[in-house]
Structure formats: C-alpha cells, structure tokens
DSSP file (Angstrom, degrees, kcal/mol; ACC not computed):
  #  RESIDUE AA STRUCTURE BP1 BP2  ACC     N-H-->O    O-->H-N    N-H-->O    O-->H-N    TCO  KAPPA ALPHA  PHI   PSI    X-CA   Y-CA   Z-CA
    1    1 A X              0   0    0      0, 0.0     2,-0.1     0, 0.0    60,-0.1   0.000 360.0 360.0 360.0 144.3   83.9  125.1  113.5
    2    2 A X        -     0   0    0      1,-0.1     2,-0.3    93,-0.1    58,-0.1  -0.453 360.0-105.9 -66.8 136.6   81.8  122.8  111.3
    3    3 A X    >   -     0   0    0     56,-0.2     3,-2.0     1,-0.2     4,-0.4  -0.471  25.3-144.5 -60.0 118.5   78.5  122.1  112.9
    4    4 A X  G >  S+     0   0    0     -2,-0.3     3,-0.8     1,-0.3    -1,-0.2   0.701  95.0  71.4 -65.1 -16.3   78.9  118.4  114.0
    5    5 A X  G 3  S+     0   0    0      1,-0.2    -1,-0.3     3,-0.1    -2,-0.1   0.697  89.5  63.0 -71.2 -17.0   75.2  117.7  113.2
    6    6 A X  G X  S+     0   0    0     -3,-2.0     3,-1.8     2,-0.1    85,-0.4   0.689  76.8 105.3 -79.6 -17.2   76.2  117.9  109.5
    7    7 A X  T <  S+     0   0    0     -3,-0.8    85,-0.2    -4,-0.4     3,-0.1  -0.476  87.7  16.7 -68.4 128.0   78.5  114.9  109.7
    8    8 A X  T 3  S+     0   0    0     83,-4.1     2,-0.3     1,-0.4    -1,-0.2   0.256  95.5 127.0  95.6  -9.6   76.9  111.9  108.0
    9    9 A X    <   -     0   0    0     -3,-1.8    82,-1.9    82,-0.3     2,-0.5  -0.601  49.0-147.8 -85.5 141.6   74.3  114.0  106.2
   10   10 A X  E     -A   90   0A   0     -2,-0.3     2,-0.6    80,-0.2    80,-0.3  -0.923   2.7-156.2-108.8 132.4   74.0  113.6  102.4
   11   11 A X  E     -A   89   0A   0     78,-3.7    78,-2.4    -2,-0.5     2,-0.3  -0.930  15.8-140.7-110.1 113.7   73.0  116.6  100.3
   12   12 A X        -     0   0    0     -2,-0.6    76,-0.2    76,-0.2    75,-0.0  -0.569  22.6-114.5 -80.5 132.3   71.4  115.5   97.0
   13   13 A X        -     0   0    0     -2,-0.3    75,-0.1     1,-0.1    -1,-0.1  -0.306  18.7-157.7 -64.0 146.0   72.4  117.5   94.0
   14   14 A X  S    S+     0   0    0     73,-0.1     2,-0.3     2,-0.0    -1,-0.1   0.469  70.6  50.5-104.7  -3.9   69.6  119.5   92.4
   15   15 A X  S    S-     0   0    0     72,-0.2    72,-0.5    70,-0.0     2,-0.4  -0.894  70.8-133.6-131.5 162.4   71.1  120.0   89.0
   16   16 A X  E     -B   86   0A   0     -2,-0.3     2,-0.5    70,-0.1    70,-0.2  -0.921  12.5-148.2-116.0 143.1   72.7  117.7   86.3
   17   17 A X  E     -B   85   0A   0     68,-3.1    68,-3.1    -2,-0.4     2,-0.6  -0.924   9.8-142.6-105.6 130.2   75.9  118.4   84.5
   18   18 A X  E     -B   84   0A   0     -2,-0.5     2,-0.4    66,-0.2    66,-0.2  -0.876  18.6-132.1 -95.9 122.1   76.3  117.2   80.9
   19   19 A X        -     0   0    0     64,-2.7    63,-3.5    -2,-0.6     2,-0.3  -0.569  24.3-155.3 -73.7 122.7   79.8  116.1   80.3
   20   20 A X     >  -     0   0    0     -2,-0.4     4,-1.9    61,-0.2     5,-0.1  -0.688  24.2-127.7 -99.8 151.9   81.1  117.6   77.0
   21   21 A X  H  > S+     0   0    0     -2,-0.3     4,-2.7     1,-0.2     5,-0.2   0.833 112.4  57.9 -65.1 -29.1   83.8  116.2   74.8
   22   22 A X  H  > S+     0   0    0      2,-0.2     4,-2.5     1,-0.2    -1,-0.2   0.903 104.5  49.2 -68.2 -38.4   85.5  119.6   75.0
   23   23 A X  H  > S+     0   0    0      2,-0.2     4,-2.1     1,-0.2    -1,-0.2   0.887 112.3  48.5 -68.0 -35.5   85.7  119.4   78.8
   24   24 A X  H  X S+     0   0    0     -4,-1.9     4,-3.1     2,-0.2     5,-0.2   0.966 113.6  47.1 -62.4 -50.6   87.2  116.0   78.6
   25   25 A X  H  X S+     0   0    0     -4,-2.7     4,-2.7     1,-0.2    -2,-0.2   0.882 111.4  50.3 -59.6 -40.4   89.7  117.1   76.0
   26   26 A X  H  X S+     0   0    0     -4,-2.5     4,-1.8     2,-0.2    -1,-0.2   0.914 113.8  45.0 -63.3 -45.5   90.6  120.2   77.9
   27   27 A X  H  X S+     0   0    0     -4,-2.1     4,-1.1     2,-0.2    -2,-0.2   0.928 113.6  49.7 -64.2 -47.2   91.2  118.2   81.1
   28   28 A X  H  X>S+     0   0    0     -4,-3.1     5,-3.0     1,-0.2     4,-0.7   0.895 108.9  53.4 -61.3 -42.0   93.1  115.5   79.3
   29   29 A X  H ><5S+     0   0    0     -4,-2.7     3,-0.9     1,-0.2    -1,-0.2   0.893 104.4  54.6 -59.6 -41.1   95.3  118.1   77.7
   30   30 A X  H 3<5S+     0   0    0     -4,-1.8    -1,-0.2     1,-0.3    -2,-0.2   0.796 111.5  45.3 -60.0 -28.2   96.1  119.6   81.0
   31   31 A X  H 3<5S-     0   0    0     -4,-1.1    -1,-0.3    -3,-0.5    -2,-0.2   0.524 116.7-113.6 -91.6  -9.9   97.3  116.3   82.1
   32   32 A X  T <<5 +     0   0    0     -3,-0.9     2,-0.3    -4,-0.7    -3,-0.2   0.718  69.0 144.4  78.8  22.2   99.3  115.6   78.9
   33   33 A X      < -     0   0    0     -5,-3.0    -1,-0.3    -6,-0.2    -2,-0.1  -0.717  38.9-166.6 -93.1 141.6   96.9  112.8   78.0
   34   34 A X        +     0   0    0     -2,-0.3     2,-0.4    -3,-0.1    -1,-0.1   0.682  63.7  93.3 -99.8 -16.8   96.0  112.2   74.4
   35   35 A X        +     0   0    0      1,-0.1     5,-0.1    -7,-0.1    -2,-0.1  -0.606  38.0 158.2 -76.4 125.8   93.0  109.8   75.0
   36   36 A X        +     0   0    0     -2,-0.4   -11,-0.1     3,-0.1    -1,-0.1   0.291  51.4  88.3-132.3   5.5   89.8  111.9   75.1
   37   37 A X  S    S+     0   0    0      1,-0.2    44,-0.5    43,-0.1     2,-0.4   0.917 100.6  29.8 -68.1 -42.4   87.2  109.2   74.3
   38   38 A X  B    S-F   80   0B   0     42,-0.1    42,-0.2   -14,-0.1    -1,-0.2  -0.921  99.2-106.6-116.0 141.6   86.9  108.4   78.0
   39   39 A X        -     0   0    0     40,-3.2    40,-0.2    -2,-0.4    -3,-0.1  -0.360  42.4 -99.8 -62.7 145.0   87.5  111.0   80.7
   40   40 A X    >   -     0   0    0    -16,-0.2     3,-2.1     1,-0.1     4,-0.3  -0.277  40.1-103.6 -58.4 154.2   90.7  110.6   82.6
   41   41 A X  G >  S+     0   0    0      1,-0.3     3,-0.6     2,-0.1    -1,-0.1   0.844 121.1  47.6 -53.0 -37.9   90.2  108.9   86.1
   42   42 A X  G >  S+     0   0    0      1,-0.2     3,-1.8     2,-0.1     4,-0.3   0.395  80.6 102.6 -88.3   5.8   90.5  112.2   88.0
   43   43 A X  G X   +     0   0    0     -3,-2.1     3,-2.4     1,-0.3     4,-0.4   0.844  64.9  74.5 -54.3 -35.6   88.1  114.1   85.7
   44   44 A X  G X> S+     0   0    0     -3,-0.6     4,-2.6    -4,-0.3     3,-1.1   0.705  79.2  72.0 -54.3 -21.6   85.3  113.7   88.3
   45   45 A X  H <> S+     0   0    0     -3,-1.8     4,-2.2     1,-0.2     5,-0.4   0.793  84.1  68.5 -66.1 -26.2   86.9  116.4   90.5
   46   46 A X  H <4 S+     0   0    0     -3,-2.4     4,-0.3    -4,-0.3    -1,-0.2   0.789 113.6  29.6 -62.6 -25.3   85.8  119.0   87.9
   47   47 A X  H <> S+     0   0    0     -3,-1.1     4,-1.3    -4,-0.4    -2,-0.2   0.842 121.9  47.8 -98.5 -44.4   82.2  118.3   89.0
   48   48 A X  H  X S+     0   0    0     -4,-2.6     4,-2.9     1,-0.2     5,-0.2   0.825 102.1  62.5 -70.5 -32.8   82.6  117.3   92.6
   49   49 A X  H  X S+     0   0    0     -4,-2.2     4,-2.7     1,-0.2     5,-0.2   0.927 104.9  46.7 -58.4 -50.2   84.9  120.1   93.7
   50   50 A X  H  > S+     0   0    0     -5,-0.4     4,-2.1    -4,-0.3    -1,-0.2   0.896 113.7  47.8 -62.5 -41.3   82.3  122.8   93.0
   51   51 A X  H  X S+     0   0    0     -4,-1.3     4,-2.5     2,-0.2    -1,-0.2   0.920 112.4  49.4 -66.4 -44.2   79.5  120.9   94.7
   52   52 A X  H  X S+     0   0    0     -4,-2.9     4,-2.3     1,-0.2    -2,-0.2   0.944 111.9  48.7 -60.5 -45.5   81.7  120.2   97.8
   53   53 A X  H  X S+     0   0    0     -4,-2.7     4,-1.1     1,-0.2    -1,-0.2   0.880 110.5  50.4 -60.3 -38.4   82.7  123.8   98.0
   54   54 A X  H >X S+     0   0    0     -4,-2.1     4,-0.6    -5,-0.2     3,-0.5   0.928 109.6  52.0 -64.5 -42.5   79.1  125.0   97.7
   55   55 A X  H 3< S+     0   0    0     -4,-2.5     3,-0.3     1,-0.2    -2,-0.2   0.915 118.5  35.6 -61.1 -42.6   78.1  122.5  100.4
   56   56 A X  H >< S+     0   0    0     -4,-2.3     3,-1.9     1,-0.2     5,-0.4   0.490  90.5  96.5 -92.0  -1.8   80.7  123.9  102.8
   57   57 A X  H X< S+     0   0    0     -4,-1.1     3,-0.5    -3,-0.5    -1,-0.2   0.892  92.1  37.4 -57.4 -44.2   80.6  127.6  101.8
   58   58 A X  T 3< S+     0   0    0     -4,-0.6    -1,-0.3    -3,-0.3    -2,-0.1   0.097  87.9 104.2 -96.5  24.9   78.3  128.6  104.6
   59   59 A X  T <  S-     0   0    0     -3,-1.9   -56,-0.2     2,-0.1    -1,-0.2   0.670  90.7-116.6 -77.5 -19.9   79.8  126.3  107.1
   60   60 A X    <   +     0   0    0     -3,-0.5     2,-0.2     1,-0.4    -2,-0.1   0.394  68.4 139.9  91.9  -2.5   81.7  129.0  109.0
   61   61 A X        -     0   0    0     -5,-0.4     2,-1.0     1,-0.1    -1,-0.4  -0.533  61.5-113.6 -76.6 142.0   85.0  127.5  108.1
   62   62 A X    >   -     0   0    0     -2,-0.2     3,-1.8     1,-0.2    64,-0.1  -0.643  28.2-172.5 -77.5  99.1   87.8  129.9  107.1
   63   63 A X  G >  S+     0   0    0     -2,-1.0     3,-1.2     1,-0.3    -1,-0.2   0.702  79.6  69.4 -68.1 -20.7   88.5  129.2  103.4
   64   64 A X  G 3  S+     0   0    0      1,-0.2    -1,-0.3    -3,-0.1    -2,-0.1   0.648 102.9  45.9 -70.7 -11.2   91.6  131.5  103.5
   65   65 A X  G <  S+     0   0    0     -3,-1.8    61,-2.8    61,-0.1     2,-0.3   0.139  85.8 122.4-116.1  18.8   93.3  128.9  105.6
   66   66 A X  E <   -C  125   0A   0     -3,-1.2     2,-0.3    59,-0.2    59,-0.2  -0.621  33.1-179.1 -88.0 138.9   92.4  125.7  103.7
   67   67 A X  E     -C  124   0A   0     57,-2.5    57,-3.0    -2,-0.3     2,-0.5  -0.962  35.4-106.4-128.5 153.1   95.0  123.3  102.4
   68   68 A X  E     +C  123   0A   0     -2,-0.3    55,-0.2    55,-0.2     3,-0.1  -0.663  35.5 177.9 -80.0 120.3   94.3  120.1  100.5
   69   69 A X  E     -     0   0A   0     53,-2.8     2,-0.3    -2,-0.5    54,-0.2   0.850  57.4 -19.1 -92.8 -39.6   94.9  117.1  102.6
   70   70 A X  E     -C  122   0A   0     52,-1.6    52,-2.5     2,-0.0     2,-0.3  -0.983  47.4-159.9-166.8 152.5   94.0  114.1  100.5
   71   71 A X  E     +C  121   0A   0     -2,-0.3     2,-0.3    50,-0.2    50,-0.2  -0.994  13.9 175.4-142.7 138.4   92.0  113.1   97.4
   72   72 A X  E     -C  120   0A   0     48,-1.9    48,-2.4    -2,-0.3     2,-0.4  -0.992   9.1-161.4-145.2 148.1   90.8  109.7   96.4
   73   73 A X  E     -C  119   0A   0     -2,-0.3     2,-0.4    46,-0.2    46,-0.2  -0.969   8.3-170.3-132.0 145.6   88.6  108.2   93.6
   74   74 A X  E     -C  118   0A   0     44,-2.6    44,-2.6    -2,-0.4     2,-0.6  -0.965  15.8-157.8-132.1 121.5   86.7  105.1   93.0
   75   75 A X  E     +C  117   0A   0     -2,-0.4    42,-0.2    42,-0.2     3,-0.1  -0.864  25.0 164.1-109.4 122.2   85.4  104.5   89.6
   76   76 A X  S    S+     0   0    0     40,-3.1     2,-0.4    -2,-0.6    41,-0.2   0.788  79.7  15.9 -97.3 -38.2   82.5  102.2   88.9
   77   77 A X  S    S-     0   0    0     39,-2.2    -1,-0.4     0, 0.0    39,-0.0  -0.989  86.1-113.8-140.1 127.6   81.7  103.4   85.3
   78   78 A X        -     0   0    0     -2,-0.4     2,-0.4    -3,-0.1   -38,-0.1  -0.299  33.5-118.9 -58.9 142.0   84.0  105.5   83.1
   79   79 A X        +     0   0    0    -40,-0.2   -40,-3.2   -39,-0.1     2,-0.3  -0.669  38.2 178.5 -81.7 131.8   82.7  109.1   82.4
   80   80 A X  B >   -F   38   0B   0     -2,-0.4     3,-1.7   -42,-0.2   -61,-0.2  -0.941  37.9 -80.2-133.5 156.5   82.2  109.8   78.7
   81   81 A X  T 3  S+     0   0    0    -44,-0.5   -61,-0.2    -2,-0.3     3,-0.1  -0.244 112.9  31.9 -56.2 142.4   80.9  112.7   76.8
   82   82 A X  T 3  S+     0   0    0    -63,-3.5    -1,-0.2     1,-0.4     2,-0.2   0.162  83.9 130.1  91.7 -14.7   77.1  113.1   76.7
   83   83 A X    <   -     0   0    0     -3,-1.7   -64,-2.7   -64,-0.2     2,-0.5  -0.490  52.8-140.9 -71.5 143.7   76.6  111.6   80.2
   84   84 A X  E     -B   18   0A   0    -66,-0.2    28,-0.6    -2,-0.2     2,-0.4  -0.934  23.7-165.4-105.8 124.5   74.4  113.7   82.5
   85   85 A X  E     -BD  17 111A   0    -68,-3.1   -68,-3.1    -2,-0.5     2,-0.4  -0.924  15.3-163.0-120.7 133.2   75.8  113.6   86.0
   86   86 A X  E     -BD  16 110A   0     24,-2.7    24,-3.5    -2,-0.4     2,-0.6  -0.931  16.9-144.5-108.0 138.6   74.2  114.6   89.4
   87   87 A X  E     - D   0 109A   0    -72,-0.5     2,-0.4    -2,-0.4    22,-0.2  -0.910  14.6-173.8-110.5 117.5   76.5  115.1   92.3
   88   88 A X  E     - D   0 108A   0     20,-2.5    20,-3.2    -2,-0.6     2,-0.4  -0.908  11.9-156.1-106.6 135.9   75.4  114.1   95.8
   89   89 A X  E     -AD  11 107A   0    -78,-2.4   -78,-3.7    -2,-0.4     2,-0.4  -0.911  10.2-170.3-117.6 140.0   77.7  115.1   98.6
   90   90 A X  E     -AD  10 106A   0     16,-3.1    16,-2.9    -2,-0.4     2,-1.0  -0.990  22.9-136.5-125.7 128.6   78.1  113.6  102.1
   91   91 A X  E     - D   0 105A   0    -82,-1.9   -83,-4.1    -2,-0.4   -82,-0.3  -0.762  28.5-179.8 -80.6 109.9   80.1  115.1  104.9
   92   92 A X  E     -     0   0A   0     12,-2.2     2,-0.3    -2,-1.0    -1,-0.2   0.826  55.1  -5.6 -88.1 -33.1   81.8  111.9  106.1
   93   93 A X  E     - D   0 104A   0     11,-1.6    11,-2.5    -3,-0.1     2,-0.3  -0.996  47.8-174.4-159.5 154.5   83.9  113.2  108.9
   94   94 A X  E     + D   0 103A   0     -2,-0.3     2,-0.3     9,-0.2     9,-0.2  -0.933  20.7 155.7-151.9 129.5   85.0  116.3  110.8
   95   95 A X  E     - D   0 102A   0      7,-2.0     7,-3.2    -2,-0.3     2,-0.5  -0.962  36.5-122.5-149.6 162.8   87.5  116.5  113.5
   96   96 A X  E     + D   0 101A   0     -2,-0.3     2,-0.4     5,-0.2     5,-0.2  -0.951  25.9 178.8-112.7 128.1   89.9  118.8  115.2
   97   97 A X  E >  S- D   0 100A   0      3,-2.9     3,-2.4    -2,-0.5    -2,-0.0  -0.988  74.6 -19.2-131.0 118.9   93.7  117.9  115.3
   98   98 A X  T 3  S-     0   0    0     -2,-0.4    29,-0.2     1,-0.3     3,-0.1   0.844 128.7 -52.3  49.6  39.8   96.1  120.3  116.9
   99   99 A X  T 3  S+     0   0    0      1,-0.3     2,-0.4    27,-0.1    -1,-0.3   0.381 114.3 119.5  82.0  -3.7   93.6  123.1  116.4
  100  100 A X  E <   -D   97   0A   0     -3,-2.4    -3,-2.9    26,-0.1     2,-0.5  -0.791  60.9-135.2 -94.8 136.3   93.2  122.3  112.7
  101  101 A X  E     -DE  96 125A   0     24,-2.2    24,-3.1    -2,-0.4     2,-0.6  -0.800  19.5-165.1 -90.2 129.1   89.7  121.4  111.5
  102  102 A X  E     -DE  95 124A   0     -7,-3.2    -7,-2.0    -2,-0.5     2,-0.4  -0.966   8.2-177.4-121.2 118.5   89.9  118.4  109.1
  103  103 A X  E     -DE  94 123A   0     20,-2.7    20,-3.0    -2,-0.6     2,-0.5  -0.947  10.5-161.2-119.5 132.5   86.8  117.7  107.0
  104  104 A X  E     -DE  93 122A   0    -11,-2.5   -12,-2.2    -2,-0.4   -11,-1.6  -0.973   8.3-171.5-116.3 127.2   86.2  114.8  104.5
  105  105 A X  E     -DE  91 121A   0     16,-2.6    16,-2.5    -2,-0.5     2,-0.5  -0.963   9.4-154.9-114.9 130.4   83.5  115.1  101.9
  106  106 A X  E     -DE  90 120A   0    -16,-2.9   -16,-3.1    -2,-0.4     2,-0.5  -0.884   9.8-164.4 -98.8 134.0   82.5  112.2   99.7
  107  107 A X  E     -DE  89 119A   0     12,-2.8    12,-2.4    -2,-0.5     2,-0.5  -0.987   2.3-159.4-118.5 125.9   80.9  113.2   96.4
  108  108 A X  E     -DE  88 118A   0    -20,-3.2   -20,-2.5    -2,-0.5     2,-0.8  -0.911   7.8-149.2-104.4 126.1   79.0  110.6   94.4
  109  109 A X  E     -DE  87 117A   0      8,-3.4     7,-3.3    -2,-0.5     8,-1.2  -0.841  19.0-160.3 -96.9 114.8   78.5  111.2   90.7
  110  110 A X  E     -DE  86 115A   0    -24,-3.5   -24,-2.7    -2,-0.8     2,-0.5  -0.828  11.5-167.3-104.9 128.5   75.3  109.7   89.7
  111  111 A X  E >  S-DE  85 114A   0      3,-2.8     3,-2.3    -2,-0.5     2,-0.7  -0.974  73.7 -38.7-115.6 117.7   74.4  108.8   86.1
  112  112 A X  T 3  S-     0   0    0    -28,-0.6    -2,-0.1    -2,-0.5   -26,-0.1  -0.559 126.9 -31.5  61.4-109.4   70.7  108.0   85.8
  113  113 A X  T 3  S+     0   0    0     -2,-0.7     2,-0.4     2,-0.0    -1,-0.3   0.325 121.3  88.9-119.6   6.7   70.2  106.0   89.1
  114  114 A X  E <  S- E   0 111A   0     -3,-2.3    -3,-2.8     1,-0.0     2,-0.6  -0.829  78.0-116.2-112.8 146.8   73.7  104.5   89.4
  115  115 A X  E     + E   0 110A   0     -2,-0.4    -5,-0.2    -5,-0.2     3,-0.1  -0.652  32.2 174.6 -74.3 117.7   76.9  105.7   91.1
  116  116 A X  E     +     0   0A   0     -7,-3.3   -40,-3.1    -2,-0.6   -39,-2.2   0.857  65.8   7.3 -92.2 -40.1   79.5  106.1   88.4
  117  117 A X  E     -CE  75 109A   0     -8,-1.2    -8,-3.4   -42,-0.2     2,-0.4  -0.998  56.8-160.1-145.1 137.9   82.3  107.7   90.5
  118  118 A X  E     -CE  74 108A   0    -44,-2.6   -44,-2.6    -2,-0.3     2,-0.4  -0.955  13.6-172.9-112.8 138.4   82.9  108.4   94.1
  119  119 A X  E     -CE  73 107A   0    -12,-2.4   -12,-2.8    -2,-0.4     2,-0.5  -0.981   9.1-158.3-128.9 143.1   85.5  111.0   95.2
  120  120 A X  E     -CE  72 106A   0    -48,-2.4   -48,-1.9    -2,-0.4     2,-0.5  -0.990   8.4-172.1-119.8 128.1   86.7  111.8   98.7
  121  121 A X  E     -CE  71 105A   0    -16,-2.5   -16,-2.6    -2,-0.5     2,-0.6  -0.987   6.9-161.2-121.9 125.6   88.3  115.2   99.5
  122  122 A X  E     -CE  70 104A   0    -52,-2.5   -53,-2.8    -2,-0.5   -52,-1.6  -0.943  11.7-168.6-107.3 121.9   90.0  115.8  102.8
  123  123 A X  E     -CE  68 103A   0    -20,-3.0   -20,-2.7    -2,-0.6     2,-0.6  -0.917  10.0-153.3-112.6 133.4   90.4  119.5  103.6
  124  124 A X  E     -CE  67 102A   0    -57,-3.0   -57,-2.5    -2,-0.4     2,-0.9  -0.939   1.2-160.7-111.2 119.7   92.5  120.9  106.4
  125  125 A X  E     -CE  66 101A   0    -24,-3.1   -24,-2.2    -2,-0.6   -59,-0.2  -0.858  27.5-133.5 -97.3 102.3   91.4  124.3  107.7
  126  126 A X              0   0    0    -61,-2.8   -26,-0.1    -2,-0.9   -64,-0.1  -0.234 360.0 360.0 -65.8 145.7   94.6  125.5  109.5
  127  127 A X              0   0    0    -29,-0.2    -1,-0.2     0, 0.0   -27,-0.1   0.451 360.0 360.0 -69.9 360.0   94.4  126.9  113.0
C-alpha cells in the first residue's frame, strides 16, 4: 500500500528534457497527425509518464497488477521543439476501493518558471 504520508507531496524534477522536433514528429505520426510544428495535446505524457513511474517505483505497489484508470490534460502553453521542460509530480490522492489501490498523480511540465501543461494519471493497482 502507498504510504499515506506521500499524498499531497510534490516532487520537483531534477532534470530538464529538451523537446525535439523528431520526438514531436514521431508522436504525431503514431497518432496519424500531420501537424508537427506544435506538439499534439497529449504529447506531454511522453515526459510525465516516466517521471510519475519513477516517483512511484519504490512505493511498494505491485506494478504487475496496474491498469490505467484515467488520463487528463490541461494545456496552458503549447509545447514546441526546443523547449526545455522540467516535470514536477504531485501525488494528489490514494485510496482503496474494493481492495484495489487507486492513485492519482499530477505532473506539471514547467517551462522556465511557468506551468505549460498539467497531466493527471489515475492508476489502479488491482487486488
């Protein structure tokens, strides 16, 4: 079970990722999108997913039993090639429902000092 003391804590990213035009093009291609000047709205998951997984890796949760419950995005500034992004993660909630642990992590993609994109991932660790 996730330590309840972690809920509400924000873990500030220690590295920056530079968004490349190649990574945008590859993601857009996978979606069947031809526009590659601006990253598709869901592109932020390519950065936030890794940070969220790293945050929860040592949580004691059983990753072999995880299913994706929900994903949500709020875009304040479109992501474009050349931007340097830091990813800060906050464990927003953790609860047990019918024996399943449900954890929601918010990841904020920070460009310079401003939040460009927020993503919320809800993961269900099945009983």
